[in-house]
C-alpha positions as CSV (number, residue, x, y, z in Angstrom):
1,M,-26.4,10.8,36.6
2,A,-26.8,14.4,35.4
3,I,-24.4,16.9,34.0
4,G,-23.0,19.4,36.5
5,T,-20.0,20.3,38.5
6,V,-19.4,18.6,41.9
7,E,-16.6,19.0,44.5
8,F,-15.8,15.9,46.5
9,D,-13.2,14.7,49.0
10,L,-10.9,11.9,48.0
11,S,-9.5,10.4,51.1
12,M,-6.9,7.6,51.0
13,V,-7.1,5.1,53.8
14,S,-4.1,3.1,54.9
15,P,-4.9,-0.6,54.5
16,E,-2.8,-1.5,57.6
17,S,-4.1,1.1,60.1
18,G,-7.3,2.3,58.6
19,E,-6.2,5.9,59.1
20,F,-6.7,8.7,56.6
21,L,-3.4,9.3,54.7
22,T,-4.5,12.3,52.6
23,A,-7.7,14.3,52.0
24,R,-8.1,16.6,49.0
25,T,-10.9,18.3,47.3
26,Y,-11.4,17.7,43.6
27,T,-13.7,19.4,41.2
28,V,-15.3,17.1,38.6
29,E,-17.3,18.5,35.7
30,G,-19.9,16.5,34.0
31,V,-21.0,14.0,36.6
32,E,-23.2,14.1,39.6
33,N,-25.8,11.9,41.3
34,A,-29.4,13.0,41.6
35,D,-28.6,14.3,45.1
36,G,-25.6,16.3,43.9
37,S,-23.0,14.1,45.6
38,L,-20.5,11.6,44.4
39,R,-20.1,9.7,47.6
40,Q,-22.1,6.7,46.4
41,L,-19.8,6.2,43.4
42,S,-16.7,4.2,43.5
43,I,-13.5,5.6,42.0
44,G,-13.9,3.2,39.1
45,Q,-17.4,4.3,38.5
46,L,-16.4,8.0,38.8
47,V,-13.5,7.6,36.3
48,M,-15.8,5.6,33.9
49,A,-18.5,8.3,34.1
50,I,-15.9,11.0,33.4
51,C,-14.4,9.0,30.5
52,L,-17.8,8.4,29.0
53,N,-18.7,12.0,29.3
54,R,-15.4,13.0,27.6
55,A,-16.0,10.4,24.8
56,S,-19.5,11.7,24.2
57,K,-18.2,15.3,23.8
58,L,-15.5,14.1,21.5
59,E,-18.0,12.1,19.5
60,A,-20.1,15.3,19.0
61,D,-17.0,17.2,17.9
62,I,-16.1,14.4,15.5
63,I,-19.6,14.5,14.0
64,A,-19.5,18.3,13.6
65,L,-16.1,18.1,12.0
66,M,-17.2,15.4,9.6
67,E,-20.2,17.6,8.6
68,E,-17.8,20.5,8.0
69,M,-15.6,18.3,5.9
70,S,-18.6,17.0,3.9
71,A,-19.6,20.6,3.1
72,T,-16.0,21.4,2.0
73,S,-16.1,18.4,-0.3
74,A,-19.4,19.5,-1.8
75,Q,-17.9,23.0,-2.4
76,L,-14.9,21.5,-4.1
77,A,-17.1,19.4,-6.3
78,A,-19.1,22.4,-7.3
79,L,-16.0,24.5,-8.0
80,T,-14.6,21.6,-10.1
81,E,-17.9,21.5,-12.1
82,I,-17.7,25.2,-12.7
83,E,-14.1,25.1,-13.7
84,N,-14.7,22.2,-16.1
85,D,-17.7,23.9,-17.7
86,I,-15.7,27.1,-18.2
87,L,-12.7,25.2,-19.6
88,D,-14.7,22.9,-21.8
89,G,-16.9,25.7,-23.1
90,G,-20.0,24.1,-21.7
91,A,-20.8,27.2,-19.6
92,N,-22.7,30.0,-21.3
93,M,-19.8,32.2,-22.2
94,D,-22.1,35.1,-22.8
95,N,-23.6,35.2,-19.4
96,I,-22.4,33.4,-16.3
97,N,-25.8,33.9,-14.7
98,T,-27.4,31.3,-17.0
99,S,-25.0,28.5,-16.1
100,H,-26.0,26.5,-13.0
101,V,-24.4,24.3,-10.4
102,T,-26.1,22.4,-7.6
103,Y,-24.7,22.7,-4.0
104,D,-26.3,21.7,-0.8
105,G,-29.5,20.7,-2.5
106,R,-30.0,24.1,-4.1
107,D,-29.5,25.3,-7.7
108,Y,-27.2,28.3,-8.0
109,T,-26.0,30.2,-11.0
110,F,-22.2,30.2,-11.3
111,Y,-22.1,33.9,-10.3
112,D,-24.4,33.4,-7.2
113,F,-22.4,30.3,-6.0
114,L,-19.0,32.0,-6.4
115,V,-20.1,35.3,-4.8
116,N,-22.6,34.2,-2.2
117,V,-21.4,30.8,-1.2
118,M,-17.7,30.9,-1.9
119,G,-17.2,34.5,-0.9
120,F,-15.6,35.8,-4.2
121,S,-15.7,39.5,-4.7
122,P,-18.4,40.5,-7.2
123,S,-15.9,42.5,-9.1
124,D,-13.7,39.4,-9.5
125,V,-16.5,37.4,-11.1
126,P,-17.4,38.5,-14.6
127,T,-21.0,38.3,-15.8
128,G,-19.8,37.3,-19.2
129,F,-16.7,36.2,-20.9
130,A,-15.2,38.0,-23.9
131,D,-11.9,37.2,-25.6
132,G,-10.8,34.6,-23.1
133,S,-11.2,36.8,-20.0
134,N,-12.1,33.6,-18.1
135,T,-8.4,32.9,-17.3
136,D,-8.5,35.3,-14.3
137,L,-11.7,33.6,-13.0
138,I,-10.1,30.1,-13.5
139,T,-7.1,31.3,-11.5
140,L,-9.4,32.5,-8.7
141,I,-11.3,29.2,-8.8
142,E,-8.1,27.1,-8.7
143,S,-6.8,29.3,-5.8
144,K,-10.0,28.7,-3.9
145,M,-9.8,25.0,-4.6
146,D,-6.2,24.9,-3.3
147,E,-7.4,26.7,-0.2
148,K,-10.3,24.2,0.3
149,N,-7.9,21.2,-0.2
150,S,-5.5,22.6,2.3
151,F,-8.4,23.1,4.7
152,S,-9.6,19.5,4.2
153,Q,-6.1,18.2,4.9
154,Q,-5.9,20.2,8.2
155,K,-9.4,19.0,9.2
156,M,-8.4,15.4,8.4
157,I,-5.5,15.7,10.8
158,E,-7.8,17.2,13.4
159,L,-10.3,14.4,12.8
160,Q,-7.6,11.8,13.4
161,S,-6.6,13.5,16.6
162,L,-10.2,13.6,17.9
163,T,-10.7,10.0,17.0
164,N,-7.6,9.0,18.8
165,K,-8.7,10.9,21.9
166,R,-12.1,9.3,21.8
167,D,-10.6,5.8,21.4
168,Q,-8.3,6.5,24.4
169,S,-11.3,7.3,26.5
170,Y,-12.9,4.0,25.6
171,D,-9.6,2.2,26.2
172,M,-9.4,3.7,29.6
173,I,-13.0,2.6,30.4
174,S,-12.1,-0.9,29.2
175,N,-9.0,-1.0,31.3
176,I,-10.9,0.2,34.4
177,L,-13.5,-2.5,33.9
178,K,-10.8,-5.1,33.5
179,S,-9.1,-3.9,36.6
180,L,-12.3,-3.8,38.6
181,N,-13.1,-7.3,37.4
182,T,-9.7,-8.6,38.4
183,T,-10.1,-7.0,41.8
184,M,-13.5,-8.4,42.4
185,T,-12.3,-11.9,41.3
186,G,-9.4,-11.6,43.8
187,I,-11.8,-10.6,46.6
188,V,-14.2,-13.5,45.8
189,N,-11.3,-16.0,45.6
190,N,-9.9,-14.8,49.0
191,T,-13.2,-15.2,50.8
């Protein structure tokens, strides 16, 4: 099967008379046979194919979201390291450009990380600390950390929602397979 958009007629046949009860045209995205038709697929196969396609898309969204959350966690860790160094006096108080933090496999000066990675305004990040002027920077860092924590919580809720939707797709596939198996068993037993 390939990815594409296909229109097909779903006709219901009366079991008693064999006559068509309804005929509708449906559009299905994401599934088609090599010849572009769905006529060779049973309804169960069609629904399973659609559910698998949906689950695959949700899985890709979950992976992207987890990567985004991982980046946010790494940013929080770097911000925490900067904050601790400033508070503990481990950072070079004379020049913030000589104190370093590692983020995403790269070594950044505090200034470069805060301005270029975290998006702080250059005027908000002093290049040196005199007479305890680091309190404004600490406040900005803590504000950014709160923002990132809030973002992480929102993304965690989104991740849970996507995971539930993916699981529902797999449950539907499982239920369809079970139903098809029950139907096939019933047909075999009646013959």
